[in-house]
N, C-alpha and C positions, 0 to 999 in steps of 0.2 A: 372497608371492602371485605367482602366474604367470598370464599371460594365455594361454589355450589355445583352440585352434580345433578344433571337432569335424568329423566327416565331412561334415556338411551346410554347413560354412562359417561356422557360428555361433561367436561368441567368448564365452568365459566365464572367470571367474577361478577358479583352483585353488589351494588352500592346500598348500604343500609344506614339509615339516619340514626344518630345517637340522640334518642328522644330526651334523655336527661340533660344533655348539653344544650339542646334546643330550648327546653323548658327554662333552664338557667339563663340562657341568653335573652329569652323573651321577658323573664322577670327582671333582669338587669336593665333592659331597654325600658320597660314600664316604669321602673324606679327612676331612671334617668329623666324620662319625660315628665314625671311628677315633680322631681327636683327642679327641673327647668321651669315648670309652671309656677311653683312656689317662689323661686328666685325672681321671675318676672313680675309676679303679683306683689312681692315685697318692694321691688324696685319701683313699680308703678305707684304704690301707696306712698313710698318715700318721696317720689317726685311731686305728688300732689301736696304732701305735707310741706315740702320745701317751698312750693309756690304760695301756699296759704301763709306760711310764716313770713315770707318776703313781702307779701301784700300787707300783712298786719304791721310789720316793721316799717314799711314805707309810709303807711297811714300815720303811724305814731311820729316818725321823724318829720314828716310833712307838717303835721299839726304843731310840733315843737318849734319848727322854724317860723311858722306863721305867728305863734304866740310869743316868740322871743322879742321883747321890747327893746333889747339892747342893740338890735340890728337896724341899720338904716334901710330904707326901701330898696336901694340898689343892692346892698348886701343880701337882703332877703330874696330878691329876684335871682341873683347869681347862685345862691345856695339851693333854691328850689329847682333851678335849671340843672344844676349838678346832680341833685338828688334824683330828679326825673331821669336823667341820662343813665346814672349808675344802676338804679333799680330797674329802669326800662330794659337795659341790656341783659341784666341778670334774669328778669322774668321772661324776656323774649327767648333767651337760651333755654330756660326751663320749659317753656312752651314747645320749642322745637324738640327738646329731649322727650317731652311728653308724647309727641306724635310717634317717635321711634319706640318708646317703651310700650305704648298702648298697642302698636302693631305687633311687637314681639309677644306681648301677653295674649293677644288674640290667637297668634299662631301656636304658641305653646299650649294654650288652653285646649285648642282643637286637637292638637297632636295627642294630648293626654286623654281627651275624650275618645278620640278615634281608636286609641289602643284599648281603652276600657270596653267600648261598645262595638268595636270593629266596624265603625261607621265609614262609609265611603267618602273619601276626600272630595270627590267631584260634587257630591250633594252639598257640602259646605261651601265650596267655591261658587255654586250656583245661587246661593242665598243672597238676598238683597242686603244692602248695608243696614237697613232697618232691622231685618231679621237677625243679622249677626249681632247688632247692638242689643236686641232683646235677649238673645242667648247669653251674651257677655254680662248683661245687667243681672241675670239670674245667678251667674257664677261669681261675679265680683261686685259687691254692694256699692263701691265707690265709682263704678263705671259711669253712672249718670248723676254724680254728686254735683253740688253747686260749684265746687272748685274746678271740676272737670268742665262744667259749662263755661266757667270763666276762661279756662285755658282754650276751649274751642273758640270763644268769642275773640280772645286776644290773637289767636292764630289766624282767624278769618278776617279780621279787620285791619291787618297791617301792623300789628304790634301793640305793645303796652301803652305807649304815650297817646296815640290817636284814640284808642279805645277808652281811655280813662279821662279824657279832657273834661267831660261833664262832672265826673267825680272830683277832679281837682278844683273846679269852680265851686262845687257844693262845700268842700272842706274849707276853702278860702272864705266863703260867705259865713259859715258857721263860726269860724274863729274870729 
């Protein structure tokens, strides 16, 4: 606040902004938004990597059980059922996490863009899901990757086990 005197000699208080403090605060906010975006992007990629790794491990373990000649047919069936259950739970959890992480990444990406370009939030909210996905695909290369499509399919079809039944049969036939 500053004390100001007008042309009639009257004094009044005038509020004056500290432009340097405002600029610092805006720079700190922009940096925090960018850090959040980078954190969400790394978490998203890590989630996809974990899902892909789990799928590959599952395939390998499944094949190993099918090729193990020391097992009886009953033991093989029990081990395959246990394997499906364990990996199914893990991949279903990762798929659910993917939905949250993907949403967080969309929000932080737009917050970062909005700060950079002073974009109206309402315009983004009015975009269709397809338009938002196109924008995110430009920002994050893994957004439309094969593993993300797998996660979408698993999430949309009721989980890992029902989605992969055909793949289980193909693996069994091959071995």
